[in-house]
C-alpha positions in Angstrom: 261.9 241.9 5.4 259.9 241.0 2.3 258.3 244.5 1.9 255.0 243.3 0.6 256.4 240.3 -1.3 255.7 236.6 -0.6 257.9 233.5 -1.0 256.8 231.1 -3.7 254.6 228.3 -2.5 256.6 225.7 -0.6 259.6 227.9 -0.1 260.8 229.4 3.2 263.8 231.3 4.5 265.3 230.4 7.9 264.2 232.3 11.0 267.5 231.4 12.8 270.9 229.9 12.0 274.1 228.5 13.6 277.6 229.6 12.7 278.2 226.5 10.7 275.0 226.7 8.7 275.1 227.6 5.0 272.0 228.7 3.1 270.9 230.7 0.2 267.9 233.0 0.5 264.8 232.2 -1.5 263.7 235.2 -3.5 260.2 236.6 -3.0 257.5 237.5 -5.5 255.4 240.7 -5.5 252.5 241.4 -7.8 253.4 244.1 -10.3 257.1 244.1 -9.3 260.3 242.4 -10.3 262.6 241.3 -7.5 266.0 243.1 -7.8 267.9 241.7 -4.9 268.7 241.6 -1.2 270.6 244.0 1.1 271.7 243.0 4.6 271.2 245.2 7.7 269.2 248.0 6.0 267.6 249.1 2.8 270.7 251.0 1.9 273.4 249.5 -0.3 273.4 247.7 -3.6 271.0 244.8 -3.7 272.4 241.4 -4.7 270.3 238.8 -6.4 271.6 235.8 -4.5 272.6 236.0 -0.9 274.4 233.0 0.7 275.2 232.9 4.4 278.2 230.9 5.7 280.6 231.5 8.6 278.4 234.4 9.8 277.7 235.3 13.4 275.2 237.6 15.0 271.6 238.5 14.1 271.0 239.0 10.4 268.2 241.0 8.8 267.7 240.9 5.0 265.7 243.4 3.0 264.0 242.6 -0.3 264.2 245.1 -3.1 261.8 245.4 -6.1 261.3 247.5 -9.2 257.8 248.3 -10.5 257.1 246.6 -13.8 255.9 248.9 -16.6 252.8 247.7 -18.6 251.5 249.0 -21.9 248.3 250.9 -21.6 246.2 251.4 -24.7 243.5 254.0 -25.0 240.6 253.0 -27.3 238.3 255.8 -28.6 235.5 253.2 -28.5 233.4 254.7 -31.3 233.6 254.7 -35.1 234.6 258.2 -36.3 236.3 259.2 -33.1 240.0 260.0 -33.0 242.7 261.1 -30.6 245.4 263.5 -31.5 248.8 262.8 -30.0 248.7 263.7 -26.3 251.4 264.2 -23.7 253.5 261.1 -23.1 251.3 258.9 -25.4 252.4 257.4 -28.7 250.3 257.3 -31.8 247.1 259.0 -32.9 243.8 258.1 -34.5 241.7 255.3 -32.9 244.2 254.3 -30.2 247.3 255.5 -28.5 249.7 253.8 -26.0 252.2 254.4 -23.3 254.0 252.5 -20.5 252.9 253.0 -16.9 254.7 251.5 -13.9 252.6 249.4 -11.5 251.4 251.3 -8.4 252.0 254.7 -10.1 249.3 257.0 -11.5 248.2 256.8 -15.1 249.3 260.4 -15.5 248.0 262.8 -18.1 245.1 261.3 -20.1 243.7 262.8 -23.3 240.7 265.0 -22.7 237.8 266.3 -24.9 240.3 268.9 -26.2 242.5 266.1 -27.6 239.7 264.1 -29.2 236.9 264.5 -31.7 233.6 262.9 -32.4 230.9 265.0 -34.1 227.6 265.0 -32.2 228.9 263.5 -29.0 230.4 264.6 -25.7 233.4 262.9 -24.2 232.5 261.3 -20.8 236.0 260.1 -19.5 238.1 257.0 -19.5 237.1 253.6 -18.1 238.9 250.4 -17.5 235.9 248.4 -18.7 233.6 248.5 -21.7 230.6 248.7 -19.4 231.8 252.1 -18.0 231.7 251.1 -14.3 235.3 251.8 -13.3 236.4 255.4 -14.1 240.1 256.2 -14.6 241.6 259.6 -14.1 245.1 261.0 -14.3 245.5 260.5 -10.5 244.1 256.9 -10.5 246.7 254.4 -9.3 247.5 251.7 -11.9 247.1 248.4 -10.2 246.5 246.0 -13.1 249.5 243.7 -13.4 249.2 243.3 -17.2 248.9 245.3 -20.4 245.3 246.6 -20.7 243.0 249.0 -22.4 241.1 252.0 -21.3 237.8 252.9 -23.1 236.4 256.3 -23.9 232.8 256.9 -23.0 230.7 259.0 -25.4 227.2 260.5 -24.8 225.1 261.5 -27.8 224.2 265.2 -27.9 220.4 265.3 -27.9 220.3 269.1 -28.3 221.9 269.1 -31.8 219.3 269.1 -34.6 220.4 267.7 -38.0 218.6 268.4 -41.2 217.6 265.5 -43.4 216.8 266.1 -47.0 215.3 263.6 -49.5 215.5 263.9 -53.2 213.7 262.0 -55.8 215.1 261.9 -59.4 213.8 260.9 -62.8 210.3 260.0 -61.9 207.9 259.9 -64.8 204.5 261.3 -63.9 201.5 260.2 -65.8 198.2 261.8 -65.8 197.4 262.7 -62.3 195.0 260.4 -60.5 192.5 262.8 -58.9 191.3 260.0 -56.5 194.6 260.3 -54.6 195.8 263.4 -52.8 198.0 265.8 -54.7 200.3 266.4 -51.7 202.4 263.5 -50.5 204.4 263.4 -47.3 207.4 261.3 -46.9 208.0 260.3 -43.3 210.8 258.2 -41.8 211.5 257.4 -38.2 215.1 257.0 -37.3 215.8 255.1 -34.0 219.1 256.1 -32.4 
């Protein structure tokens, strides 16, 4: 019983045997998992990595065992000036933090807006892509079989007004030119 695993290309295990046959089982592969051994007869018992059959009689059933591989997940704040304070089960602080997550388990606790700061923006969650099409939450199952990065999404707060002041220093003023207006307005458009 391969339990979701597959044998490497070109490899097979026998479907039947004779009392005089001797063979060693080929070990399966399973995405996101490391093969940890075989047990005979049930899932119970201590798995062994190599199982060789000789001088056996009767029907045999072998069970493959695996252990989920842990991959490093990096959280990227994805914006200059943003930072993460240390959050539960995460290592580091500042622009990125990391932790190991086992394949097929949930990501677990992710930093929220309470754990992060970016003036003038609202935190919009974590995403597995920089285009923000694949949201990731604490209960999302981790099914990427490699180390990877999650990206913070930020939305600019349009309801926050900021004052801009301009100062002009050390300008020598000559005799006023009465052909020009006495009031000047300085205008500047800022495209966000």
